[in-house]
C-alpha positions as CSV (number, residue, x, y, z in Angstrom):
1,X,56.8,-60.1,16.5
2,X,55.7,-62.7,13.9
3,X,52.1,-63.9,13.4
4,X,52.8,-67.3,14.9
5,X,54.3,-65.6,18.0
6,X,51.3,-63.3,18.3
7,X,48.9,-66.3,18.0
8,X,50.9,-68.3,20.6
9,X,50.8,-65.3,23.0
10,X,47.0,-64.8,22.6
11,X,46.4,-68.5,23.2
12,X,48.7,-68.5,26.2
13,X,46.9,-65.5,27.7
14,X,43.5,-67.1,27.1
15,X,44.6,-70.3,28.7
16,X,45.8,-68.5,31.7
17,X,42.5,-66.6,32.1
18,X,40.2,-69.6,31.7
19,X,39.1,-71.7,34.7
20,X,37.8,-74.7,32.8
21,X,40.1,-77.5,33.9
22,X,39.2,-81.1,34.8
23,X,40.8,-83.3,37.4
24,X,42.3,-86.6,36.2
25,X,44.3,-88.8,38.6
26,X,45.0,-85.9,40.9
27,X,46.2,-83.7,38.0
28,X,44.4,-80.7,36.7
29,X,44.2,-80.9,32.9
30,X,42.2,-79.4,30.1
31,X,40.2,-81.4,27.6
32,X,40.8,-81.1,23.8
33,X,37.4,-79.5,23.6
34,X,38.3,-76.9,26.2
35,X,41.6,-76.1,24.4
36,X,39.9,-75.7,21.1
37,X,37.3,-73.4,22.6
38,X,40.0,-71.2,24.1
39,X,42.0,-71.2,20.8
40,X,38.9,-70.3,18.8
41,X,38.0,-67.5,21.3
42,X,41.5,-66.1,20.7
43,X,41.2,-66.3,17.0
44,X,37.8,-64.6,17.0
45,X,39.1,-61.8,19.3
46,X,42.1,-61.2,17.0
47,X,39.8,-61.0,14.0
48,X,37.4,-58.6,15.7
49,X,40.4,-56.5,16.9
50,X,41.7,-56.3,13.3
51,X,38.2,-55.3,12.0
52,X,37.9,-52.6,14.7
53,X,41.4,-51.2,14.0
54,X,40.4,-50.9,10.3
55,X,37.0,-49.4,11.0
56,X,35.1,-52.3,9.6
57,X,31.8,-53.2,11.2
58,X,31.4,-56.9,11.8
59,X,28.3,-59.1,11.5
60,X,28.4,-62.3,13.4
61,X,26.2,-64.9,11.7
62,X,24.9,-68.0,13.3
63,X,23.3,-70.3,10.6
64,X,20.1,-72.2,11.0
65,X,20.2,-75.9,11.9
66,X,17.8,-78.8,11.6
67,X,15.8,-80.0,14.7
68,X,18.1,-83.0,15.3
69,X,21.1,-80.7,15.6
70,X,19.3,-78.3,17.9
71,X,18.2,-81.2,20.2
72,X,21.7,-82.4,20.5
73,X,23.6,-79.1,21.2
74,X,25.6,-79.2,24.4
75,X,23.8,-76.6,26.5
76,X,26.8,-75.8,28.6
77,X,29.0,-75.2,25.6
78,X,26.2,-73.2,23.9
79,X,25.9,-71.0,27.1
80,X,29.7,-70.5,27.2
81,X,29.7,-69.5,23.6
82,X,26.9,-67.0,24.0
83,X,28.7,-65.5,27.0
84,X,31.8,-65.0,25.0
85,X,29.8,-63.5,22.1
86,X,28.0,-61.1,24.5
87,X,31.3,-60.1,26.1
88,X,32.9,-59.4,22.7
89,X,29.8,-57.6,21.4
90,X,30.1,-55.1,24.2
91,X,33.8,-54.7,23.5
92,X,33.7,-54.6,19.7
93,X,30.2,-53.3,18.9
94,X,29.2,-55.7,16.2
95,X,25.9,-56.9,14.9
96,X,24.6,-60.5,15.3
97,X,22.3,-62.4,13.0
98,X,21.3,-65.6,14.8
99,X,19.2,-68.0,12.7
100,X,20.0,-71.0,14.9
101,X,16.4,-71.4,16.2
102,X,14.6,-69.5,13.3
103,X,11.3,-71.3,12.8
104,X,11.3,-70.6,9.1
105,X,13.9,-73.3,8.4
106,X,12.2,-76.7,8.4
107,X,14.2,-79.9,8.1
108,X,13.3,-80.1,4.4
109,X,15.6,-77.1,3.8
110,X,18.7,-79.1,4.8
111,X,20.6,-81.6,2.7
112,X,22.2,-83.2,5.8
113,X,22.4,-82.6,9.6
114,X,24.0,-79.1,9.2
115,X,24.0,-77.9,5.6
116,X,21.3,-76.0,3.9
117,X,20.1,-77.2,0.5
118,X,19.7,-74.7,-2.4
119,X,16.2,-73.6,-1.2
120,X,17.4,-73.2,2.4
121,X,20.5,-71.2,1.2
122,X,18.3,-68.9,-0.7
123,X,16.1,-68.3,2.3
124,X,19.2,-67.6,4.5
125,X,20.5,-65.2,1.9
126,X,17.2,-63.3,1.9
127,X,17.3,-63.0,5.7
128,X,21.0,-61.8,5.6
129,X,20.1,-59.2,3.0
130,X,17.3,-57.7,5.0
């Protein structure tokens, strides 16, 4: 089986297992955001499977974000993401470094709404290396 066929099969299985459809005009459909979430979930699981098969310990890293980003995170999507991560962590036994809400990253350490400037990148690197 080729890579594209495996990817298609993983996505198809994930779509069948998810119950996140919306009703539009009497039809049950999925939003683009829901499809992307499911596809990304399949990609992450395939990657974690590869690492586990090759005895490589994974570290899942969530970078810090400025306050404006944190105030505007979709709480439902964030909860769904954390649920998937917790499910996968039990299955694949990886470490997590979550700096999303780390108080050490003030807005001055960002060059825009999501990217660290040089000083912020140095601080994140220090935390990763601990």
